[in-house]
C-alpha positions in Angstrom: 51.5 63.1 58.1 51.8 66.2 60.4 48.9 68.6 60.2 49.3 72.3 59.2 48.9 73.2 62.9 51.8 70.9 63.9 54.1 72.3 61.2 53.2 75.8 62.3 53.9 75.0 65.9 57.2 73.4 65.0 58.3 76.5 63.0 57.2 78.7 65.9 59.3 76.7 68.3 62.3 77.0 66.1 61.7 80.8 65.8 61.5 81.1 69.6 64.7 79.1 69.9 66.6 81.3 67.4 65.2 84.5 69.0 66.3 83.2 72.4 69.8 82.5 71.2 70.1 85.9 69.6 68.9 87.5 72.9 71.5 85.5 74.8 74.3 86.6 72.5 73.3 90.2 72.7 73.1 90.0 76.5 76.6 88.4 76.5 78.0 91.3 74.3 76.4 93.9 76.6 77.8 92.2 79.7 81.2 92.1 78.1 81.2 95.8 77.3 79.8 96.7 80.7 82.6 94.6 82.3 85.3 96.2 80.1 83.9 99.7 80.9 84.0 99.0 84.6 87.4 97.4 84.6 89.2 99.4 81.9 91.9 101.8 83.0 91.2 105.4 82.3 94.4 107.3 81.3 95.1 111.0 81.8 96.6 113.3 79.2 100.1 112.0 80.1 99.3 108.4 79.5 99.2 107.5 83.2 96.2 105.9 85.0 93.9 108.6 86.5 93.8 106.6 89.7 97.6 106.3 89.9 100.2 104.0 88.4 100.0 100.3 89.1 103.7 100.1 90.2 106.6 102.5 90.5 109.9 101.8 88.9 112.6 104.2 90.0 116.1 104.6 88.6 118.7 106.7 90.5 121.9 107.8 88.9 124.4 109.0 91.6 126.6 111.4 89.7 128.0 113.3 92.7 131.6 112.2 92.2 132.0 110.7 88.8 135.5 112.1 88.2 136.8 109.3 90.4 134.7 106.6 88.7 135.3 104.8 85.5 132.7 106.6 83.3 129.6 104.9 81.9 129.6 105.4 78.1 126.4 106.6 76.4 125.7 103.4 74.6 125.8 101.4 77.8 123.6 104.0 79.6 121.0 103.7 76.8 121.2 99.9 76.9 120.7 99.8 80.6 117.7 102.1 80.4 116.1 100.3 77.5 116.5 97.0 79.5 114.8 98.6 82.5 112.0 100.0 80.3 111.2 96.5 79.1 110.6 95.4 82.6 108.1 98.2 83.4 104.6 96.7 83.2 101.7 98.3 81.5 100.1 101.2 83.5 103.2 101.5 85.7 105.5 104.5 86.0 109.2 104.9 85.3 110.9 107.8 87.1 114.6 108.5 86.6 116.7 110.7 88.9 120.2 112.1 88.3 121.8 113.4 91.4 124.8 115.7 91.2 125.7 118.3 93.8 123.1 118.2 96.6 124.8 118.1 100.0 121.6 117.8 101.9 119.9 115.4 99.6 116.8 117.6 99.5 116.6 118.9 96.0 115.9 115.6 94.4 113.3 115.4 91.6 113.1 113.1 88.7 114.5 114.2 85.4 111.7 112.3 83.6 108.7 110.5 84.9 106.7 108.6 82.3 104.1 105.7 82.4 103.9 102.7 80.2 100.5 103.4 78.6 100.4 100.1 76.8 100.2 99.2 73.2 97.1 100.3 71.2 97.3 97.0 69.2 96.5 95.1 72.4 93.3 97.1 73.1 89.8 96.0 72.3 87.6 98.1 69.9 85.7 99.5 72.9 89.0 100.5 74.7 90.5 102.0 71.5 87.4 104.2 71.1 87.9 105.6 74.6 91.5 106.9 74.2 92.5 110.3 73.0 95.0 111.4 70.3 97.3 112.6 73.1 97.3 109.2 74.8 97.9 107.5 71.4 100.9 109.8 71.0 102.3 108.7 74.5 101.7 105.0 73.4 103.7 105.6 70.2 106.5 107.4 72.1 106.9 104.7 74.7 107.1 102.0 72.0 109.1 103.8 69.3 110.6 107.0 70.6 112.0 106.0 74.0 115.5 107.0 73.1 114.3 110.5 72.6 112.4 110.5 75.9 115.6 109.6 77.8 117.8 112.1 76.0 117.6 114.6 79.0 118.8 111.8 81.3 121.6 110.8 79.0 122.8 114.4 78.7 123.0 114.7 82.5 124.7 111.3 83.0 127.4 112.2 80.4 128.4 115.4 82.3 131.4 114.6 84.5 131.0 116.1 88.0 132.4 116.2 91.5 130.9 117.2 94.8 132.2 117.6 98.4 129.6 115.1 99.6 127.8 112.0 98.3 124.7 111.6 100.4 123.5 108.3 99.1 121.4 107.4 102.2 119.6 110.8 101.9 119.0 110.1 98.2 117.4 106.7 98.9 115.3 108.2 101.7 113.9 111.1 99.6 113.3 108.9 96.5 111.6 106.3 98.7 109.3 109.0 100.2 108.6 110.6 96.8 107.9 107.4 94.9 107.1 104.5 97.2 105.5 105.9 100.3 102.1 106.3 98.6 102.5 103.7 96.0 100.0 101.0 95.4 100.6 98.2 97.9 99.0 95.6 95.6 102.0 95.6 93.3 105.8 95.0 93.6 107.8 98.1 92.8 111.4 98.4 91.8 114.4 100.6 92.8 117.5 100.6 90.5 120.6 102.6 91.6 123.8 103.4 89.6 126.5 104.6 92.0 130.0 104.0 93.3 128.2 103.4 96.6 130.8 105.4 98.6 128.5 107.3 100.9 130.2 110.5 102.2 128.7 113.1 104.5 130.0 114.9 107.6 127.8 112.5 109.7 129.0 109.3 108.2 131.6 108.5 105.6 132.8 105.3 103.9 136.2 106.9 103.4 136.6 105.9 107.0 136.7 102.1 106.3 135.5 101.3 109.8 132.2 102.9 108.8 131.5 100.2 106.2 129.9 98.2 108.9 126.2 97.6 109.0 126.0 97.0 112.8 127.9 100.2 113.5 125.7 102.1 111.1 122.3 100.8 112.4 123.3 101.8 116.0 123.7 105.4 115.0 121.2 108.2 115.3 122.0 109.0 111.7 120.6 105.7 110.6 117.3 106.6 112.3 117.3 110.0 110.6 117.7 108.6 107.1 115.6 105.4 107.6 112.6 104.8 105.3 111.0 101.4 105.0 110.5 99.8 101.6 107.6 97.9 103.1 108.7 94.5 101.7 107.3 95.4 98.2 110.3 97.0 96.4 112.8 94.9 94.5 116.3 96.4 94.5 119.0 96.3 91.8 122.4 98.0 92.5 124.9 98.8 89.7 128.3 99.7 91.2 130.6 102.0 89.2 134.2 100.7 89.5 136.5 103.4 90.6 139.9 104.1 89.0 141.7 102.7 92.1 139.4 99.6 91.9 138.3 97.4 94.8 135.6 99.6 96.3 132.7 97.6 94.9 134.0 94.5 96.7 134.3 96.5 100.0 130.8 97.8 100.0 128.7 95.0 98.5 128.0 93.2 101.7 127.1 96.4 103.5 124.5 97.5 100.9 123.0 94.1 100.7 122.5 94.1 104.5 121.3 97.7 104.5 118.4 97.0 102.1 117.5 94.0 104.2 117.3 96.4 107.2 114.9 98.7 105.3 112.7 95.9 104.2 113.4 95.3 100.5 111.1 92.7 98.9 112.0 89.2 100.0 115.4 90.6 101.0 116.4 90.0 97.4 119.0 92.5 96.4 120.9 92.1 93.2 124.4 93.7 93.1 126.3 94.2 89.8 129.6 95.7 88.9 129.9 98.0 85.8 132.8 99.7 84.1 135.9 98.2 82.6 
């Protein structure tokens, strides 16, 4: 029969064991919150990471000569943008440009530029406690009110327009410099363009069909002037407006595929689609 001292020693050992387990659990919890604190992403008042977005997703609508194109209807434009929005990862930025009459391709700024701030439901208690009411509002807008966010873009797209020039290379160059030049090299970015892809400036014009030749183009000084590398970390999707006279998408598809290979699109993987009935 165990003595009083033996029972007391056994109880003490159990107490030490329970106390040790509790200390271990507390230490794990503290380590978890320290880790989350170090690795959590701090958002600014616009719902974007303070240290910059993870990846850049850029949409360019070329509206320089839409009177000659089969118009994109509002419901299709919204569907395209909603599909693009779904592909924007958390903490990444979506910038949408609508280009109308800009002969030099210099006055190019996004109509909207918003980040995917994530969903509050996916945050831990610790992360939820660190976000402001403003950031919560951006989270709700991204998830539930995206159609309102893109209204200024839709309004511009629906305006029919014409322009003496269509400087598509300049557009790509400026957008590349604005959005991709200082982007985070750890991530794959994305460029989506809606256009008839009939570049037209005094220096180079696809209305001269002999100019729809990538070798001829890359041998020109003009190519060097508008060149901007995508650094092999930008995926490219091209949506070609069909023109009323039809056929132009077929004529330019090969050129644009080769052009984006020349400027180092990611894995030389360029997707080309035709839109418009």
